[in-house]
N, C-alpha and C positions, 0 to 999 in steps of 0.2 A: 330339423331336429339336431340338437347338439349332442355329440358323443364324447364320453370320457373313457379313457383307457387306463384301468388300474393294473399296475404291474409292480414287480419287485426285482426280478432277475433280468437285467437288460439284454443279456445275450440270448435268452429264450424268447424275447419279444421283438428284437430289432427287425427281423424279416417281415413279421406280421405288421408292425407299425409302418414300415416302408411300403408294404402292399396297400395299406389304407391310403397312404399319401399318393401312391401311383394311380389310385382310383379316384383321386380328387376329393377325398373325404378329409375334412379338417377335424382332428381329434385332439382333445385335451388330455395330455399325459399326466398321470398321477402316480408317482413313485410312493408306494405305501410306506416304505422305510423312511421317507422324508415328509410324510403327510401329517399335518395337524388340522383341526377344524373346530369351530365353535359349536359345542354340543347343543346349545339352545337355539341356534339359528338354523331352522329346518328348511332352508332354501339353498339350492345350488344352481350353478349356471350351466347345467347340462340336463338333458332329458333322458338319456340312456347311458348306463355305465356297463362296460365290459370288464368283468372280473377275470384277470389273468394272473392272479397271485397264486403261486405254488403253495400248497398246503403242507409240503414236507419240511420238517425241521432239518437242520444239518449243523455240523460242528463249526462251519465257517459262517453261519448266519446268526443274526441277532434273534434269539428265540422269541422275544417280545413281538416280533413282526407277525407271528402266527396268531396271537391273540388280538393284536391291534387290528388286524384285518377282520377278524370275526366281529369285533365290536363295531367297526365302521360299517360293515355290510348290514348288521342288524339295525344300526342307526339310520341307514338309508331307507329302511322299510317305513320308518316314521316320517321321512321326508318325501314319501311317495315317489321315489325314483325307480324307474324300471331298470332292472339289473339282469344281465346275461350271466347266469350261474350265481344266484344271490345267496342270502344267508343260509337257507336250509340246505341247498346243494353243497355249500362250502363246509358246513359243520359235519354233514354226513360223510363227505369225502375225507374229512380229517379223522374220523372216528371209526375204527374197525368194529367196535361194539355196535354202533348205530347201523353200520353196513350189514352186519349179521342180522340185526333186527329187521331190516328191510328185506333181506333175502328170505328170512323166516316168514314174514308177512305175505310174501309173494309165493310161498310154497316151493322155494328153490332149494337145491342141494348146496350145502356149504360146509366147510370143515367145522366139526364140533369144537367149541371154544368156551372157556370160562374166564370171565373178567377178573382181573387181579387188582387189588387195592395196594398190595405191597409184594415185593419179590418173594418173600417167604411163603406167600399163598400158593405159589407154583408147586410146592411139594405135595400139598393135599390135592391140588388139581390133577396131578399125575395119576393119583389113584383112580380118578374118574376117567381121564382121557386115555390113559395107557401109554405105552411106548411103541414106536418113537413119538416124541412130543416136541412141539416148537413153542418157545417162549418169545414173545415179541411185544414191542410198545403198542399201545392203543393208538397214539398219535405218532406215526412213524413215517417211513419213506426211505427209498434208496436201499432197501434191505438192511438198514442200519440196526444194530443191536439184536438181530434175530439169531437165536441159538437153537440148535436141535439136540435133543437128549435121548439116549438109548437106554438109560437106566436112572433110577432114583438116586443112586450113589453119585453119579456124575453131576446131576443137578444140585444135590446138596453140597458137593465140593465147590462148585462154581459160586454158589451163594455164599459159602463161608469165606471164599477168597475175594469176594467182591467183584467177580468177573461178569456178573449178570446185571444188565441195566434195563430200565424201562424207559418210557418216553419223557417228553418235556414236562408232563404233568405227573410223572411218577406213577402212572397206571399202565396196565398192559393186559395181555391175554396169554393163557396157556391153550395151545391149539393142537388139534389132531393133525398128524402128518399124513398127507394123502399120497398114495402111490399112483403116479400118473403115467401117461404114455410117453413122457420125456419132453413134452413141449409146454410152453406157456402161451396161451391164446389171449388176444386182446381185440375187442370189437369197439370201434368208435362210432358214436352217433352224432349227427349234426342236425338239430331240429327234430324232424320226424323221419329222417332218412339215414341210411347207412353212409358213414363217412369213409371208413375203410376197415378191413379186418386183416390182422397180421398174426404171426406166431414166431416164436424163437425157441430153438433147442435149448434145453436146460443144461446147466453146467453143475457138476458135483459141488455141493457146499456153497452154491451161489444163490442168493435170495433176491437179487434185483435184476430186472430185465427191462431196460429203459430204451424207449424209441424216440426220446426227445432230441431236439437239435443239440442239446447240451452234450450228448454222448459223442458227438462228432468233434467236440472241442479238444484241443491238445491238453492232456492232463498236466503238461509242464506249465501251461498258462493258467490253468484253473486250480492248481494246488490239489487239495484233498477232497474238493467238493464232489467229484464224481468217483471217489475211491471205491464205492460199492458197485459201480456199473459193470455189467458184463461186456467186456470189450474184445473177447476172443473171437476170431473169425468163425469159429464153430457155432457162435450164437448169433449169426447174422439174421436180420429180420427178413421174413418172406411173407408174401400174401397168401391167404387161404380163403376158400369159399365158405362163408358161414351159412349154416342151415337156417331155414325159415323159423324153426322152433327156437333155436338159440337167439336169433335176431329178435324174435318176439320177447324173449326173456329180458334181453338187454334193454330194449325199448321200455319195457315195464319198469325196470330198475331206474332208468333215468326219469321216467314220469314220477315214480314214487319219491325220488329225491328232489323233484322240481328243478331238474337240471336241463338247460337248453343244449348243452354240448358236453361230451365227456366219454370216457372209456370204461369198459368193464372187462376184468380179466378172470380167466378160469383155467382149470386143469381138466383133462379127461381122466376121470377116476377109473383105474383099471379094474376095480372090483365091480363097478356098475356099468362101465363103458359109456358113461353119461357125463355131461359137464358138471363140474363142482366149482361154484363161483366163490371168489375170495377177495375181490377188490373192486371198488368203484372209485374212479378218479375224475373229478369234475374239471381238472386242469388238462384240457385236451392237448395231447402231444402231437407236434407236427413232425412226421417222419423225415429224417435227413434224406436228401436226394429223393424227395417225394415224387417228382415228375417221373423219374426213372423207375421207381418201385411201384407206384400206384397208377401211373399213366395220366395223372393230372397234378396241377399245382395246388396243394392243400390250403396254402394261405389265401389264394384267390377264391377258393370255394368258401372259405370262412367269411371273407369280406363280402361275397355275394349273398351269403346268408344274412349278414347284418344289414346289407342294403335292402333286402326283401323285408326284413323285420321293420325297418324304418318306414317303408312304404305302407305296411299294414297297420301302423299305429295311427 
């Protein structure tokens, strides 16, 4: 079986690519930012494609890559190519609106949110959501452009000054603010098994809690790309033991999204003392210093998963 590896950010993929090679697997590398294809030629020279393109837009990234990836993954469905985290998983991972729909269908708790067609819609949404309220892009990431409001006046002033921005497609959400126990929790699934479960202590006015290898990169080398990442020592990643009930919820989310691998994030709502789910990310993050933190080499475990998938096909 021939394998293709679809990626865009080389730093976030180098270790995994090298692990495939160390295991004797020859993979075809496809950089989506440089990829073109004949739309009418529904044949490719690989049998399995691993989608490792990050769904998050950023100021230093060509925004067309986000949509170019979605088009290509949907095109692959017509070419009958098996994809690890294909078109459905990718589009749900990119849309907070669709994630909320999935959480609702599964009967899970999540922050109440109203979809916004334009920024001005947030004012009326506040009457329904109440304060404090968060306004965020529908297609977002890295905590970018998320703003918290304690009053309608503050929201209206920001809108008037042009300080409030939505996502790459100019849509967003007005979302209920959840009082939590002070931690962000993330549970990663690989196939049908728990990959790892971690948590980070929250920082005041911080909306991004990233465990990707990218966060271990020097910000001097990477420019503003990781400008929203929580890099304070107080936000260090730590392992936690996930309960069976939460693990079941997370597995159901991945199945509903038709994802082979990915993470789900949640808060513990202090009002209910129960998990409140708010994000599904099909782009599995490999924890920096994974062997030390997790007790195993996460890249190798991912490669073993792919090898087992090849044998089952």
